[in-house]
C-alpha positions in Angstrom: -1.9 -3.1 25.9 1.1 -2.5 23.7 1.8 -6.2 23.6 -1.7 -6.9 22.4 -1.5 -4.2 19.8 1.9 -5.5 18.6 0.5 -9.0 18.3 -2.6 -7.8 16.4 -0.3 -5.9 14.0 1.8 -9.1 13.4 -1.4 -11.1 12.6 -2.8 -8.3 10.4 0.3 -7.9 8.2 0.4 -11.6 7.6 -3.2 -11.9 6.3 -2.5 -10.9 2.7 -0.5 -14.0 1.9 -3.5 -16.3 2.1 -5.2 -14.3 -0.7 -2.2 -13.5 -2.9 -3.9 -14.3 -6.2 -7.0 -12.3 -5.3 -4.8 -9.4 -4.0 -3.0 -9.3 -7.4 -6.3 -9.3 -9.3 -8.3 -7.0 -7.1 -6.0 -4.3 -5.8 -5.6 -1.1 -7.9 -2.2 0.0 -8.9 -0.9 3.6 -8.8 -1.1 6.6 -11.2 1.6 6.6 -13.9 2.4 10.2 -13.0 3.6 8.9 -9.6 6.4 6.9 -11.2 7.5 9.7 -13.4 7.6 12.1 -10.5 9.4 9.5 -8.3 12.2 9.1 -10.9 12.5 12.8 -11.2 12.5 13.7 -7.5 14.9 10.8 -6.6 17.1 11.8 -9.5 17.4 8.2 -10.6 20.0 7.4 -13.3 19.2 4.6 -15.7 21.5 2.3 -13.9 20.1 3.1 -10.4 19.7 0.3 -7.9 16.4 0.2 -6.0 15.2 -1.6 -3.0 11.5 -2.2 -2.6 10.1 -3.0 0.9 7.0 -5.2 0.7 6.5 -5.5 -3.1 3.5 -7.7 -2.6 2.6 -9.1 -6.0 4.6 -6.5 -7.8 2.0 -3.8 -8.6 4.6 -1.0 -8.1 7.6 -3.1 -9.1 6.6 -3.8 -12.7 6.3 -0.1 -13.9 9.8 0.5 -12.6 11.2 -2.8 -13.9 9.8 -1.8 -17.3 12.0 1.3 -17.1 15.1 -0.8 -16.8 16.0 -0.3 -13.1 17.7 -2.9 -11.0 15.3 -3.8 -8.2 15.7 -6.0 -5.1 12.4 -6.7 -3.3 12.0 -7.9 0.3 8.5 -9.5 0.7 7.1 -11.0 3.9 4.7 -13.4 2.3 5.8 -16.5 0.3 2.7 -16.7 -1.8 2.8 -12.9 -2.5 6.4 -13.3 -3.5 5.6 -16.2 -5.8 3.0 -14.1 -7.7 5.5 -11.2 -8.0 8.2 -13.5 -9.3 5.9 -14.8 -12.0 4.8 -11.3 -13.0 8.5 -10.1 -13.1 10.0 -13.2 -14.7 10.9 -11.3 -17.9 13.1 -8.9 -15.9 16.4 -10.5 -14.8 17.5 -7.4 -13.0 14.7 -7.8 -10.5 14.9 -10.2 -7.6 12.5 -11.0 -4.8 13.6 -12.2 -1.4 11.2 -13.7 1.1 12.1 -12.1 4.4 10.8 -9.8 7.1 12.4 -6.4 6.4 12.3 -5.6 10.1 15.0 -8.3 10.6 16.6 -8.3 7.1 20.1 -7.0 6.3 22.2 -6.5 3.2 25.6 -5.3 2.3 24.4 -3.5 -0.8 23.7 0.2 -0.8 20.8 1.6 -2.8 20.0 4.8 -4.7 16.4 4.5 -3.7 14.5 2.6 -1.0 10.8 2.7 -1.5 7.6 1.2 -0.2 4.2 1.2 -1.9 1.3 0.7 0.6 3.6 -1.2 3.0 5.6 1.4 5.0 3.0 1.6 7.7 3.5 -2.1 8.5 7.2 -1.6 9.4 8.5 -1.4 12.9 8.0 2.3 13.9 11.0 2.3 16.3 13.5 1.1 13.7 12.3 1.7 10.2 13.8 5.1 9.5 17.3 4.2 10.7 17.2 0.8 8.9 16.3 2.4 5.6 18.9 5.2 6.0 21.6 2.6 6.6 20.8 0.9 3.3 21.0 4.1 1.2 24.1 5.1 -0.7 25.3 8.7 -0.4 22.8 11.0 -2.1 20.2 8.2 -1.9 16.5 8.7 -1.4 13.6 7.3 0.5 10.1 7.2 -1.0 6.7 6.1 0.1 3.5 6.1 -1.9 0.1 4.9 -0.8 -3.5 4.9 -2.1 -6.1 6.5 0.3 -9.8 5.8 -0.2 -11.3 9.3 0.3 -14.7 10.9 0.6 -16.2 13.2 -2.0 -19.5 14.7 -2.9 -19.8 12.4 -5.9 -19.6 9.2 -3.8 -21.1 10.5 -0.6 -24.5 8.8 -1.0 -22.8 5.4 -1.7 -20.4 5.7 1.2 -23.2 6.7 3.6 -25.2 3.6 2.5 -22.1 1.4 3.0 -21.6 2.8 6.5 -25.2 1.7 7.3 -24.4 -1.9 6.2 -21.3 -2.0 8.4 -23.2 -0.7 11.4 -26.0 -3.3 10.9 -23.6 -6.2 10.7 -20.7 -5.2 13.0 -22.6 -2.9 15.4 -22.5 0.9 15.7 -19.2 0.9 17.5 -17.5 -1.4 15.0 -18.5 0.1 11.7 -15.8 1.1 9.3 -14.2 4.4 10.0 -15.5 7.5 8.1 -13.5 8.2 5.0 -11.2 11.2 5.1 -11.2 14.0 2.6 -8.2 14.6 0.5 -7.4 17.7 2.6 -7.2 15.5 5.6 -4.5 13.2 4.2 -1.2 14.4 5.8 2.4 13.5 4.9 3.1 11.9 8.3 6.0 9.8 6.9 7.8 13.0 5.7 7.4 14.5 9.2 8.9 11.3 10.7 11.9 11.4 8.3 12.7 15.0 9.0 12.4 14.5 12.8 14.9 11.7 12.6 17.6 14.1 11.4 18.6 11.6 8.8 16.7 13.1 5.8 16.2 16.5 4.3 12.7 18.0 3.8 10.5 15.8 1.6 8.9 16.6 -1.6 5.2 15.6 -1.7 2.9 14.9 -4.7 -0.8 14.3 -4.6 -2.8 12.4 -7.3 -6.6 12.1 -7.3 -8.5 9.5 -9.4 -11.7 7.5 -9.4 -12.3 3.7 -9.8 -15.5 2.0 -10.9 -16.2 -1.5 -9.7 -18.9 -4.1 -10.1 -20.5 -5.4 -6.9 -18.4 -8.6 -7.1 -15.2 -6.6 -7.8 -16.0 -4.3 -4.8 -16.2 -7.1 -2.3 -13.3 -8.9 -3.8 -11.2 -5.9 -3.2 -12.4 -5.6 0.4 -11.5 -9.3 0.9 -7.8 -8.4 0.5 -7.8 -5.9 3.3 -6.4 -7.0 6.7 -9.3 -5.8 8.8 -11.8 -7.7 6.7 -9.5 -10.8 6.6 -9.6 -10.8 10.4 -13.4 -11.0 10.6 -14.9 -14.5 11.1 -15.8 -16.1 7.8 -19.5 -16.0 8.7 -19.4 -12.3 9.5 -17.3 -11.5 6.4 -19.7 -13.4 4.2 -22.7 -11.7 5.7 -21.1 -8.3 5.2 -20.2 -9.0 1.6 -23.6 -10.4 0.7 -25.3 -7.3 2.0 -22.8 -5.0 0.3 -23.3 -6.8 -3.0 -27.1 -6.5 -2.7 -26.8 -2.8 -1.9 -24.7 -2.1 -5.0 -26.9 -4.2 -7.3 -30.2 -2.9 -6.0 -29.5 0.7 -5.2 -26.6 1.7 -7.3 -27.2 0.0 -10.6 -24.5 -2.6 -10.0 -21.6 -0.1 -9.9 -19.6 1.2 -7.0 -17.4 4.2 -7.4 -14.4 4.8 -5.2 -12.4 8.1 -5.0 -8.7 7.8 -4.3 -5.9 10.1 -3.3 -2.4 8.7 -3.9 0.2 10.4 -1.8 3.9 10.3 -2.9 6.6 11.4 -0.5 10.3 11.5 -1.5 13.3 12.7 0.7 17.1 12.7 0.3 19.4 11.2 2.9 21.5 13.8 4.6 25.2 13.1 4.1 
């Protein structure tokens, strides 16, 4: 069973590269407040050296590059890295390496190692120790991730979407119910503290809403690994039904509520 789960994880985390341009266009970024808080909580000096794990197409890299930091990125996908390099071409202090972080090594030591919506793809057994080894004394680890959450405002739309998933994929294969913000827990911070390598983490929560057209909504879904792993026929059928739902019942606009969770912790000397 574990071998099957591991194989599925490897397949899933490699699905983004085939839709790199769409991923870049469709995926939302992160609240600007998160970057300001990250810099403050990690006590980053202007000349700080950062390592980003899984920068993807550079959504989180660019705002930090614009603030003048030196950033090394380690990205699994070649096409994702190519898009990131094009986006970040104006910043010579930023470099992107195509590699699997789980097997990557470097002699450099960093003031901050961070991951934006990529930490959960890393090897659970080794990720904390690998990151700690790459940090300079006084260095910090940080993770931030967008969570699509339930709210009263979007409840009717989300319930209708669930019906579509159940009708196409079956009642036992519909998408999981959305959590509420109160149900989003800082599991990474718990993992870091339990390792004995990091002090107690600081956590920040940001709530925001996104409006999408029917086409934009399904384009965003098309960049998610669970949807990439559906057969093309099933995926197209699902997306056609979702687009009709949005256009016919919700005046062509889908609303998504997000909670972005930022967690930052200092390495213990």
